[in-house]
C-alpha positions in Angstrom: -3.4 6.2 34.2 -5.9 8.6 32.5 -6.0 9.4 28.9 -3.9 12.7 28.2 -5.4 13.8 25.0 -9.4 13.1 24.3 -9.9 11.0 21.3 -11.4 13.8 19.3 -7.8 15.4 19.5 -6.2 12.7 17.8 -5.2 12.6 14.0 -4.0 9.3 12.6 -2.5 10.3 9.2 -0.2 9.0 6.4 1.9 10.7 3.8 1.5 9.3 0.4 2.9 10.2 -2.8 4.6 9.3 -6.3 8.6 8.6 -5.5 10.4 12.0 -5.2 7.5 14.3 -4.7 8.8 15.1 -1.1 7.1 13.1 1.3 9.8 12.5 3.5 10.8 16.2 3.3 7.4 16.9 4.5 7.5 14.7 7.2 11.0 16.1 8.5 9.4 19.8 8.3 6.5 18.2 10.4 8.7 16.8 13.0 10.6 20.0 13.2 7.7 22.4 13.5 5.9 20.2 16.0 8.9 20.2 18.3 9.9 16.6 18.0 13.3 17.3 16.3 15.4 20.2 17.0 17.2 20.2 13.5 15.8 19.5 10.2 17.0 16.3 8.6 17.3 16.2 4.8 16.8 13.2 2.7 19.4 14.2 -0.1 22.0 14.3 2.6 21.1 11.1 4.3 20.1 12.9 7.8 16.5 12.2 7.5 14.9 10.8 10.7 12.0 9.0 9.1 14.2 7.2 6.7 16.4 5.3 9.4 17.4 2.3 7.3 21.0 2.4 6.0 19.5 1.8 2.6 17.1 4.5 2.8 20.1 6.8 3.8 22.2 5.7 0.6 19.4 5.8 -1.9 17.6 8.7 -0.6 14.2 6.9 -0.8 11.6 5.4 1.7 11.6 1.7 2.0 9.8 1.1 5.3 6.8 3.2 6.6 7.9 4.8 9.5 5.5 5.7 12.5 5.8 8.6 14.8 3.8 10.7 17.2 3.7 14.5 17.4 1.7 17.3 19.0 0.2 20.3 17.1 -1.7 23.5 18.2 -3.3 25.3 15.4 -2.0 29.0 14.6 0.9 28.4 17.3 3.2 29.9 14.8 1.5 33.0 15.2 0.3 33.0 18.6 3.1 31.3 20.5 0.8 29.8 22.7 0.0 26.1 22.9 -3.6 25.8 23.4 -6.1 23.4 21.9 -3.1 21.0 21.3 -3.8 18.0 19.2 -2.1 14.7 19.1 -0.9 13.3 15.5 0.1 9.8 14.8 1.9 10.2 11.5 3.1 7.5 9.1 5.7 8.4 6.3 5.0 5.7 3.5 7.2 4.7 0.6 6.5 6.2 -3.0 8.4 3.4 -5.0 5.9 0.9 -6.3 7.9 -2.2 -5.2 7.0 -1.4 -1.6 3.2 -0.9 -2.4 2.6 -3.4 0.8 3.9 -0.5 3.1 1.5 1.9 1.5 -1.5 -0.6 1.6 -1.1 -1.6 5.2 -0.6 2.1 6.3 -3.8 3.1 4.5 -5.6 0.4 6.2 -5.2 1.7 9.9 -5.1 5.5 9.0 -8.0 7.9 9.1 -6.6 10.5 6.8 -3.9 11.2 4.5 -2.0 14.0 3.0 -1.2 13.3 -0.6 2.1 15.2 -1.7 2.4 16.3 -5.5 5.4 17.7 -7.4 4.6 21.2 -8.4 6.4 20.7 -11.8 5.0 17.1 -12.7 1.6 17.3 -11.1 0.1 13.9 -10.9 2.3 11.1 -11.9 2.0 7.2 -12.4 2.3 6.1 -8.7 0.3 9.1 -7.5 -2.7 7.4 -9.3 -1.8 4.2 -7.8 -1.7 5.5 -4.0 -4.8 7.7 -4.5 -6.7 4.5 -5.7 -5.5 2.5 -2.9 -6.8 5.5 -0.5 -10.2 5.2 -2.3 -10.3 1.6 -1.6 -9.9 2.2 2.2 -12.3 5.1 1.8 -9.5 7.4 3.6 -10.3 11.3 3.5 -7.5 13.2 2.3 -5.9 16.7 1.8 -3.4 17.5 -1.2 -0.1 19.4 -1.0 1.3 20.6 -4.0 4.8 20.7 -2.9 8.2 22.1 -4.8 6.6 25.3 -6.1 9.8 27.0 -5.9 11.5 24.9 -8.7 11.8 26.1 -12.3 8.9 25.1 -14.5 6.7 24.7 -11.2 3.2 25.5 -11.8 0.2 25.6 -9.3 -2.4 25.6 -11.9 -1.0 22.7 -14.1 -0.5 20.7 -11.0 -4.0 21.5 -9.8 -5.3 20.6 -13.4 -3.8 17.2 -13.5 -5.5 16.5 -10.2 -9.0 17.3 -11.7 -8.2 15.6 -14.9 -6.7 12.1 -13.5 -7.8 11.9 -9.9 -10.8 13.7 -8.7 -13.0 16.3 -10.1 -14.0 17.3 -6.2 -10.7 18.9 -5.3 -11.0 22.3 -4.2 -8.0 24.8 -3.9 -8.2 26.6 -0.4 -4.8 28.3 -1.0 -2.8 29.7 -4.0 0.8 30.3 -3.8 2.2 33.8 -3.3 4.5 33.9 -6.1 5.9 30.8 -8.0 9.4 29.5 -9.2 12.2 31.4 -7.8 9.7 34.2 -6.6 7.7 31.9 -4.3 7.4 33.8 -1.1 4.5 32.0 0.7 0.9 31.2 0.4 -2.4 32.8 0.0 -5.2 31.5 2.4 -8.4 31.8 0.3 -10.6 30.9 3.5 -9.3 33.6 5.7 -8.2 35.9 2.8 -4.5 36.7 4.2 -1.3 36.0 2.8 1.5 34.4 4.7 5.5 34.6 4.4 7.8 32.3 5.9 11.2 34.0 7.0 14.2 33.0 9.1 16.7 30.1 8.4 14.0 27.3 8.9 10.7 29.1 7.8 9.9 29.8 11.8 9.2 33.4 11.4 5.5 33.3 10.0 4.0 36.5 9.1 0.1 37.1 8.3 0.0 40.0 5.8 -2.5 41.6 3.6 -2.9 40.1 0.2 -0.9 42.1 -2.3 -2.9 44.7 -4.3 -1.7 43.3 -7.9 -3.1 40.0 -7.1 -6.4 40.7 -5.7 -8.2 40.1 -9.1 -6.4 36.5 -9.3 -7.2 35.8 -5.7 -11.0 37.1 -5.9 -11.4 34.7 -8.8 -9.9 31.7 -7.2 -12.0 32.4 -4.0 -15.3 32.6 -6.1 -14.2 29.1 -7.4 -13.7 27.8 -4.0 -16.8 29.2 -2.7 -18.9 27.6 -5.4 -17.6 24.3 -4.4 -17.9 24.4 -0.5 -21.4 26.3 -0.3 -22.6 23.6 -3.0 -22.5 21.2 -0.2 -24.9 23.0 2.2 -28.3 24.2 1.3 -28.3 26.8 4.1 -24.8 28.2 3.1 -25.9 27.9 -0.7 -28.8 30.5 -0.2 -27.0 32.7 2.0 -24.4 32.8 -0.8 -26.7 33.5 -3.4 -28.3 36.1 -1.5 -25.0 38.0 -1.6 -24.7 37.7 2.4 -21.1 37.1 3.7 -20.3 33.5 4.4 -17.9 33.5 7.5 -14.6 31.7 7.9 -16.3 29.3 10.6 -19.0 28.3 8.5 -16.8 27.7 5.4 -14.3 25.5 7.8 -17.4 23.5 9.2 -18.7 22.5 6.0 -15.4 21.9 4.3 -14.4 19.6 7.5 -17.8 17.6 6.9 -17.3 17.2 3.1 -13.7 16.2 3.4 -14.6 13.6 6.1 -17.4 12.2 3.6 -15.0 12.4 0.8 -17.3 14.9 -1.1 -14.5 17.3 -1.2 -10.6 17.2 -1.3 -8.9 20.5 -0.1 -5.8 21.5 -2.0 -2.8 23.7 -0.1 0.4 24.3 -1.7 4.1 25.2 -0.5 7.7 24.3 -0.9 8.8 22.0 2.1 12.4 22.1 1.1 12.4 26.0 1.5 10.2 25.6 4.5 7.0 27.6 3.3 3.7 26.2 3.7 3.9 23.3 6.1 2.8 25.1 9.4 -0.7 25.9 7.6 -0.8 22.2 6.0 -0.6 20.8 10.0 -3.4 23.5 10.6 -5.5 21.8 7.6 -4.9 18.4 9.2 -6.4 19.6 12.6 -9.3 21.5 10.7 -10.2 19.2 8.0 -9.0 15.5 8.5 -11.0 13.2 10.8 -10.4 12.1 14.4 -11.2 8.2 15.2 -14.6 9.2 16.2 -15.4 11.1 12.9 -15.0 7.8 10.8 -17.5 4.9 10.9 -16.8 2.6 13.6 -14.6 -0.6 12.8 -16.6 -3.7 11.7 -15.8 -7.4 12.2 -17.1 -10.8 12.4 -17.6 -13.2 15.3 -14.9 -15.7 14.8 -17.3 -18.6 15.9 -20.1 -17.2 13.5 -18.7 -15.4 10.5 -22.2 -14.5 9.6 -22.6 -12.4 12.5 -21.2 -8.9 12.1 -19.9 -7.1 15.1 -19.1 -3.2 15.7 -16.5 -1.6 17.6 -16.9 2.3 18.4 -13.9 4.4 18.8 -14.2 4.7 22.3 -12.5 3.4 25.5 -15.8 2.1 26.8 -16.1 -0.6 24.0 -14.2 -3.8 24.4 -10.4 -3.8 23.4 -9.8 -4.5 19.6 -6.7 -3.7 17.4 -5.2 -4.7 14.3 -1.7 -5.7 13.8 -0.5 -3.8 10.7 3.0 -4.2 10.6 5.9 -6.6 11.8 9.6 -5.1 11.9 13.0 -6.2 13.2 14.5 -3.8 15.5 18.2 -4.3 16.5 17.6 -3.3 20.2 14.5 -4.9 21.1 13.9 -7.9 18.6 10.7 -8.2 16.6 8.1 -5.3 17.0 4.5 -5.6 16.0 2.9 -2.1 15.1 -0.9 -2.1 16.0 -3.8 0.3 15.7 -6.0 0.5 18.5 -9.8 0.9 17.4 -11.6 0.6 20.7 -11.1 0.1 24.3 -8.1 0.4 26.6 -5.3 -2.0 27.6 -2.5 -2.3 30.5 0.5 -3.7 29.6 1.3 -7.2 31.2 -2.3 -8.6 30.5 -3.3 -11.0 27.7 -5.2 -10.6 24.8 -6.7 -13.2 22.1 -5.3 -13.1 18.8 -8.5 -14.3 16.8 -6.8 -15.4 13.7 -4.6 -18.0 15.3 -7.0 -18.5 18.5 -3.8 -18.0 20.7 -3.3 -15.6 23.6 -0.8 -13.2 23.6 1.0 -11.3 26.3 1.8 -7.6 25.8 4.8 -7.3 28.0 5.9 -4.0 26.6 4.4 -1.2 24.7 6.1 1.3 22.9 5.3 4.7 21.3 7.4 5.0 18.3 9.4 7.8 16.9 10.7 6.4 13.4 13.5 3.9 15.2 13.5 5.7 18.6 10.9 4.2 21.2 9.3 5.5 24.6 7.6 2.9 27.0 4.1 3.5 28.0 1.9 1.6 30.5 -1.6 1.8 28.8 -2.8 2.2 25.3 -6.3 3.7 24.3 -8.7 3.7 21.5 -7.0 5.7 18.5 -3.5 4.9 19.4 -1.0 3.8 17.1 1.9 2.0 19.1 4.1 -1.0 18.8 4.5 -3.9 21.1 7.6 -6.3 21.4 8.0 -10.1 21.2 4.2 -11.2 20.3 4.8 -15.3 19.6 1.9 -15.9 16.8 0.8 -12.4 15.6 1.4 -11.5 11.9 0.3 -8.5 9.6 -3.5 -8.3 9.6 -4.2 -10.2 12.5 -6.9 -9.0 15.4 -6.0 -8.6 18.6 -8.8 -8.4 21.3 -10.7 -8.6 24.7 -10.5 -12.4 25.5 -14.3 -12.3 26.5 -15.5 -10.2 23.7 -13.9 -11.8 20.6 -14.0 -10.0 17.0 -12.2 -10.6 13.7 -11.5 -7.6 11.6 -11.1 -7.6 7.9 -7.6 -8.9 6.7 -5.2 -6.8 4.6 -5.0 -8.4 0.9 -1.5 -7.9 -0.6 -0.7 -8.3 -4.4 1.2 -11.5 -5.4 4.9 -11.4 -6.3 5.6 -10.9 -10.1 9.5 -11.5 -10.0 11.5 -14.4 -8.8 15.3 -14.8 -8.2 17.3 -17.8 -7.1 19.5 -17.3 -4.1 22.4 -19.6 -2.4 24.4 -19.1 0.7 28.0 -18.5 -0.1 29.2 -20.7 2.6 28.2 -23.6 5.1 28.0 -20.8 7.8 25.8 -18.7 5.7 23.5 -21.8 4.7 22.5 -22.2 8.4 21.6 -18.6 9.0 19.7 -18.0 5.8 16.8 -20.1 6.2 15.8 -18.1 9.4 16.8 -15.0 8.0 14.6 -15.2 5.1 11.8 -16.4 7.4 12.1 -13.3 9.5 12.2 -10.9 6.4 9.1 -13.0 5.0 7.3 -12.1 8.4 7.9 -8.4 8.0 6.9 -8.2 4.2 3.8 -9.7 3.0 4.9 -9.4 -0.6 8.1 -11.3 -0.1 7.9 -15.0 -0.6 10.4 -17.7 -0.1 10.0 -21.2 -1.6 12.1 -24.1 -2.5 12.1 -25.6 -5.9 11.2 -29.4 -5.8 13.1 -30.6 -8.9 16.4 -28.7 -8.1 16.4 -27.9 -4.4 17.2 -24.2 -5.2 15.6 -21.7 -2.8 13.6 -19.0 -5.1 12.6 -15.8 -3.5 9.7 -13.7 -5.0 8.9 -9.9 -4.7 7.4 -6.9 -6.5 10.3 -5.8 -8.5 13.9 -5.7 -8.9 14.6 -3.1 -6.4 12.5 -4.8 -3.8 14.5 -8.0 -4.0 17.8 -6.2 -4.1 17.0 -4.5 -1.1 16.0 -7.5 0.7 19.4 -9.2 -0.2 21.3 -6.2 1.0 19.4 -6.2 4.2 20.3 -10.4 4.5 23.9 -9.1 4.4 23.8 -6.1 6.7 21.2 -7.2 9.2 21.6 -10.9 9.3 25.3 -11.2 8.1 24.3 -13.8 5.5 26.3 -13.4 2.2 24.4 -14.8 -0.6 24.9 -15.5 -4.5 21.6 -14.4 -6.6 20.8 -15.6 -10.0 19.1 -13.5 -12.5 15.5 -12.1 -12.3 12.7 -14.6 -13.4 9.5 -13.4 -14.3 6.5 -15.1 -12.2 4.5 -16.6 -14.9 0.7 -17.9 -14.4 -1.2 -20.3 -16.2 -4.9 -20.2 -17.2 -7.8 -22.0 -19.1 -10.0 -20.5 -21.9 -12.7 -23.0 -22.3 -15.0 -25.2 -20.1 -13.8 -28.9 -19.8 -14.8 -32.1 -17.7 -12.8 -35.1 -16.7 -13.2 -38.2 -14.5 -10.3 -39.9 -12.5 -10.5 -43.3 -10.9 -7.6 -43.9 -8.5 -7.5 -47.8 -7.7 -4.6 -49.5 -5.9 -4.6 -53.1 -5.0 -1.5 -54.5 -3.3 -2.2 -57.0 -0.7 -4.0 -55.8 2.4 -6.4 -52.9 2.2 -6.5 -51.1 -1.2 -7.1 -47.6 -2.1 -10.3 -46.6 -4.1 -11.2 -42.9 -5.1 -13.5 -41.9 -8.0 -14.2 -38.3 -8.8 -16.0 -36.5 -11.9 -15.4 -32.7 -12.1 -16.2 -29.8 -14.5 -13.9 -26.8 -14.5 -14.4 -23.1 -16.1 -12.4 -20.1 -16.4 -12.9 -17.4 -14.0 -12.4 -13.6 -14.3 -9.0 -12.4 -14.0 -8.1 -12.0 -10.2 -11.1 -14.2 -8.9 -8.7 -17.0 -7.8 -9.9 -20.4 -7.1 -13.5 -21.4 -6.3 -14.6 -25.1 -5.4 -18.3 -26.2 -5.5 -19.4 -29.3 -4.1 -22.6 -30.6 -6.0 -22.5 -34.1 -4.8 -26.0 -35.5 -4.7 -27.3 -38.8 -2.7 -24.1 -39.6 -0.9 -22.2 -40.5 -4.0 -19.1 -39.6 -2.4 -19.2 -39.5 1.5 -18.7 -35.9 3.1 -15.5 -36.7 4.9 -13.6 -37.3 1.4 -15.0 -34.1 -0.2 -12.3 -31.8 1.4 -9.6 -34.3 0.2 -10.7 -34.0 -3.2 -10.6 -30.0 -2.9 -7.0 -30.2 -1.7 -5.7 -32.5 -4.3 -7.5 -29.9 -7.0 -5.4 -26.9 -5.1 -2.2 -28.8 -5.3 -2.6 -29.8 -8.8 -3.5 -25.9 -9.7 -0.1 -25.0 -7.9 2.0 -27.2 -10.5 0.1 -26.2 -13.5 -0.1 -28.0 -16.7 1.8 -26.2 -19.6 4.9 -25.1 -18.0 4.8 -25.9 -14.2 3.5 -22.6 -13.0 0.5 -21.7 -11.0 -2.8 -22.2 -12.6 -5.1 -19.3 -11.5 -8.8 -18.2 -12.0 -10.4 -21.6 -12.1 -13.8 -22.7 -11.1 -13.9 -26.5 -10.3 -17.2 -28.3 -9.6 -17.3 -31.6 -8.2 -20.6 -33.5 -9.3 -20.2 -37.1 -9.2 -18.0 -40.0 -8.3 -18.1 -43.2 -6.5 -16.6 -44.7 -3.4 -15.7 -48.2 -2.1 -16.8 -49.1 1.7 -13.5 -50.8 2.7 -10.8 -49.2 0.4 -11.7 -45.4 0.0 -9.6 -43.1 1.7 -8.7 -39.2 1.8 -5.4 -40.1 0.2 -7.1 -42.1 -2.8 -9.6 -39.1 -3.3 -7.1 -36.4 -3.1 -4.7 -38.1 -5.8 -8.1 -38.5 -8.0 -9.1 -35.0 -7.4 -5.7 -33.8 -8.7 -5.6 -36.0 -11.5 -9.0 -35.2 -12.7 -8.0 -31.5 -12.5 -4.9 -32.0 -14.7 -6.9 -34.2 -17.5 -9.6 -31.5 -17.5 -7.0 -28.4 -17.6 -5.4 -30.1 -20.6 -8.5 -30.1 -22.6 -9.5 -26.6 -21.5 -7.0 -24.7 -24.0 -4.5 -23.9 -21.3 -2.2 -21.1 -21.9 0.6 -19.3 -20.0 0.2 -15.8 -18.5 2.7 -12.9 -18.1 2.8 -9.8 -15.9 2.4 -6.7 -17.9 3.8 -3.5 -16.3 2.5 0.3 -16.8 5.7 2.3 -17.5 6.0 6.1 -17.5 9.1 7.4 -19.2 10.1 11.1 -18.9 12.7 12.1 -21.5 13.9 15.4 -23.1 12.1 15.9 -26.4 14.8 15.2 -28.9 15.0 11.4 -27.8 11.5 10.7 -28.1 11.4 8.8 -31.4 14.4 6.5 -30.3 12.7 5.7 -26.9 9.6 4.7 -28.6 11.4 2.6 -31.0 13.0 0.8 -28.0 9.8 0.3 -26.2 8.1 -1.1 -29.2 10.9 -3.6 -29.7 10.3 -4.7 -26.2 6.8 -5.5 -27.2 5.7 -2.3 -25.5 2.2 -0.8 -26.3 2.3 2.9 -26.1 -0.9 4.4 -24.6 0.1 8.3 -24.9 2.4 10.8 -25.0 2.0 14.2 -23.1 4.4 17.4 -22.7 5.7 18.3 -19.3 7.7 21.6 -19.0 10.4 20.9 -21.6 10.0 17.2 -21.5 7.9 14.4 -23.0 6.4 11.9 -21.1 5.5 8.4 -22.5 2.8 6.1 -20.8 2.9 2.5 -22.1 2.4 -1.0 -21.2 5.4 -3.4 -21.7 5.9 -7.0 -20.5 7.9 -7.5 -17.2 10.3 -10.0 -19.1 11.2 -7.1 -21.4 12.1 -4.7 -18.9 15.1 -6.1 -17.5 18.3 -4.2 -18.1 15.7 -1.2 -19.2 17.5 1.4 -17.0 20.7 0.9 -18.5 19.3 1.0 -21.8 17.4 4.2 -21.4 20.6 6.1 -19.8 22.5 5.3 -23.1 19.4 6.4 -25.4 19.0 9.7 -23.6 22.5 10.7 -22.6 21.4 9.8 -19.0 18.6 12.2 -18.9 15.8 9.9 -19.1 13.9 8.5 -16.0 11.1 6.1 -15.7 8.8 4.4 -13.2 7.2 0.8 -13.2 4.1 -0.3 -12.0 2.4 -3.9 -12.0 -0.8 -3.5 -14.3 -2.4 -7.0 -15.1 -1.5 -10.4 -16.5 -1.9 -11.3 -20.1 -1.7 -14.3 -22.5 1.8 -14.9 -23.7 2.3 -14.9 -27.6 2.6 -18.4 -28.8 6.3 -18.0 -30.1 7.4 -16.5 -26.7 5.4 -19.4 -24.8 7.2 -22.1 -26.6 10.5 -20.2 -25.4 9.3 -20.2 -21.8 8.2 -23.8 -22.1 11.6 -24.9 -23.4 13.6 -22.9 -21.2 11.6 -24.8 -18.2 12.4 -28.1 -19.5 16.1 -27.4 -20.0 
C-alpha cells in the first residue's frame, strides 16, 4: 500500500491551554470545518466529540487527551476546491493541572501546537505551565486568542499578557474586526483583507476590504508585524528599509522559518463558539507549523551501548522507530497503545522490538483514531500517529523499533504524586476486582500510583490533586464495576537532610553453620531539590568485592524509601561508599544490603533531617469587594501572597500555599465570595515544614 499523503503534507499538532480557554470548542470547530463531523458538538451541552468519557461530558472539562485525524486544504472556504490537501493529526489535551501528564506526553510526540487564550483573561496560571512544557520539548506554536465576543474581551490586553508573561517573540498577524458583541470577524495583516463568517455555523466566509475607519489602526498593527518578521531576514530587511513592497509570499516564507525555529510565535484571533476565525487558524497550521521533516530528526541511543547516539530521519526509508506515548482502555477492543511513528514503515501482523523491555511485540491490528471511533489500516508510515491493540509489555515512554536496527528513544518523565488517599473495596466481590482494575488504571496514567501500607495493609492511591483521584475512583465504579470507600486526602510529604554526615555499619550474625558479615562506611550529602538519588562507589583496593557493591546501593535505596523522621521518602541525597571490609566465607549480598541500609539511617539521623511539604501555586479570581476577606483567609492557611492584579472588573490574587491547607478551599471560597470566586491550583515546589507542623505530622503518623 502506497503512502496517500507525502510526509511534507503532515501536521502533527496539539491544542493546549488553561482550563476553560476553549480548547475543546476549537477542536470541535476544526472537526466540523474539516468535514470529520457534520454537526458541531458543544462542550457545555455534553455533546463534544473530543470529550467522549462520561466524566468529561458531565463536568464539561477534558480529562484524557483525544487523538483524531482530519484533512484540510488552505483557502478551501473561499475556493470550494480541495487542492493541496494536508493531513492533520490533532490531539486535544486537558487544561486542568491535575491531568498534566496528558499534556506532557502529548507534547513529547507533537511537532507543533496551537495555544488557546481567553480573550478576557489573557495568560492565566496554567497557560504559563503548558507554555513551559512546550518550551521543554521545543515545540513550535501559534497562539489563538479566543472568546473575543465576550463582555470585557480585549485583544490588546490578551496580547500584552503574552508579551509580559510568556514571550516577547509573539507577533500579531491578525487583529479582530470589532470586539465584544460587535465582533464580526478578523483582519489579516499579511494579506491586508478582512474576513467575515456568516451562516449558522460560520461556513459562509467572505473576504472583504478593510473598513475605512479602521485603516489607521490596521496600518499601525501591520508596521509592528512587518518590523518583527523582516528582522528575521537580512535581504528582506534591506528591501523593507528601502521602502520597497514586501510580498505576501516573502512574509509567509520568513515567518514559517522563524516559527519553526521558535524565533517568532504568530498570534491569531477569533471566537470559536461563535464560529469566527477557525478556518484561518487551520490555514495558519498549514502555513507556519512544521511537518515532520521540518523538525530535527529524532535521537536515541543504542540499547547495547548507551554512549552511542543514533539518529532516525523522518523518512519511510530509515529503519522503523516509534514511541508509545499513551495507554488507554477501550470498552470495545481492550487496551489501546497510542504510538507516534518517527521513521520507516510497518505492515500489520509483523513483529517489532520493544527496546525498553527487550521483548518482541506483534502489531496485529493498527487503528487510526477519531476520538473514541476507530478505522483499521494495514500499514503505517513515518509521521503517523495511530493506535494498536493488545501489546503485551509496552507502556508509556517505550520505544518500538525494527528488530534488526534497535534504538532507544528518551523516555517521558512525569511528576511525582502530591496527594494520597486510602481506598478499600466495599464487598468481597469488589476486593477481587479492585487490584486488577487499579493496575489497569496505573498502566494508563503514569502520575497515578498504587501502594500498600506495610503497617496497616491498607491500599493507598496517589495522584496530582483531589480532582485527579476523584475521577479515578469514579472510573473504578463505572468502567470496572468496583465500589470503593475512600479516606480523607493525605498530603504526600517527603524528607530531606540539611548537612553532610558519615556513618559505618557492621552486620555480623553467627548462629551455627555459615554466618553473615557485611561492613560499610558511607558519607551522605544533600543534593539540590529535584536531583533525586545519586550513589558513588569510591572503594579502593578491593576493600569490598565488586559483586557486593550493588547490594549496598539497594540497601541504601530501600532505607531512603522509609525515611528517618516520620516514615516518608527521603529525597535528594548523594551517598558515597568509601570503605568497608568483608569476610572470605561469611560475606553475602544480604549482609551488605542490611549494612548499607543501617549506615544510611545512622548517617541521615546526624544530617539534620526534616520533613518537606508540597507548596501549591494558587490563582484566585474574585470580585473586588471580597479582596480583603480572601487575602485574610489565604494568610490564615499559611499562604504567601505574591501579587494581585486587575482583570476586567475582577481581582486576581497570585499566592503560594501549602497543599495541606487547601483541602476544602472550594467550599470556603464559595462562602466568602457569595459563590462568585474561582481558583486554580498547581504544584510549585517542596519546602521545609515549620517545626510545630512537623511535630503534628510525626504525632499523626505515630497514632
